[in-house]
C-alpha positions as CSV (number, residue, x, y, z in Angstrom):
1,M,15.7,12.3,-20.4
2,N,14.8,10.0,-17.4
3,A,11.6,9.1,-16.4
4,T,10.4,9.6,-13.0
5,S,9.6,6.9,-10.6
6,L,5.7,7.9,-10.9
7,Q,6.2,7.7,-14.7
8,K,7.5,4.1,-14.6
9,V,4.8,2.9,-12.5
10,Q,2.1,4.8,-14.8
11,N,3.8,3.3,-18.0
12,G,3.8,-0.6,-16.3
13,D,7.5,-0.4,-16.3
14,I,7.6,-0.9,-12.3
15,D,5.1,-2.8,-10.2
16,P,4.9,-1.3,-6.7
17,S,2.1,-3.9,-5.7
18,F,4.7,-6.1,-3.6
19,V,5.0,-3.2,-0.8
20,I,1.2,-3.4,0.0
21,T,1.3,-6.0,2.4
22,H,-2.4,-5.2,3.9
23,P,-5.1,-4.1,1.5
24,A,-8.5,-3.5,3.0
25,G,-11.6,-1.6,3.4
26,L,-11.9,1.6,5.4
27,E,-14.1,-0.2,8.1
28,A,-10.6,-1.9,9.2
29,G,-8.9,1.4,9.4
30,P,-8.3,1.6,12.8
31,E,-7.3,-2.0,13.4
32,L,-4.6,-1.7,10.7
33,Y,-3.5,1.7,11.8
34,K,-2.5,-0.2,15.0
35,T,-1.0,-2.9,13.3
36,F,1.3,-0.6,11.2
37,R,2.1,1.5,14.0
38,D,3.0,-1.7,16.3
39,K,5.0,-3.2,13.3
40,E,2.8,-6.4,13.7
41,D,2.2,-9.0,11.1
42,G,4.7,-7.9,9.0
43,C,2.7,-4.9,8.0
44,I,4.9,-2.6,5.2
45,K,2.1,-0.6,3.6
46,V,-1.7,-0.4,3.9
47,V,-4.0,0.5,1.4
48,M,-7.5,1.3,2.3
49,R,-10.2,1.4,-0.6
50,P,-13.8,2.7,0.1
51,H,-15.6,-0.4,-0.9
52,G,-13.3,-2.8,0.5
């Protein structure tokens, strides 16, 4: 039986954090959306957290 990608992430076998190029708080959402949309600043994946 093969583990799914999600299971591998949950088990710590895969670390997907290298894909997250722009972590930020929710207040940065509008500006980061523009950055992502326009493919500026090497933006690949944005992760927003409620408290920064």
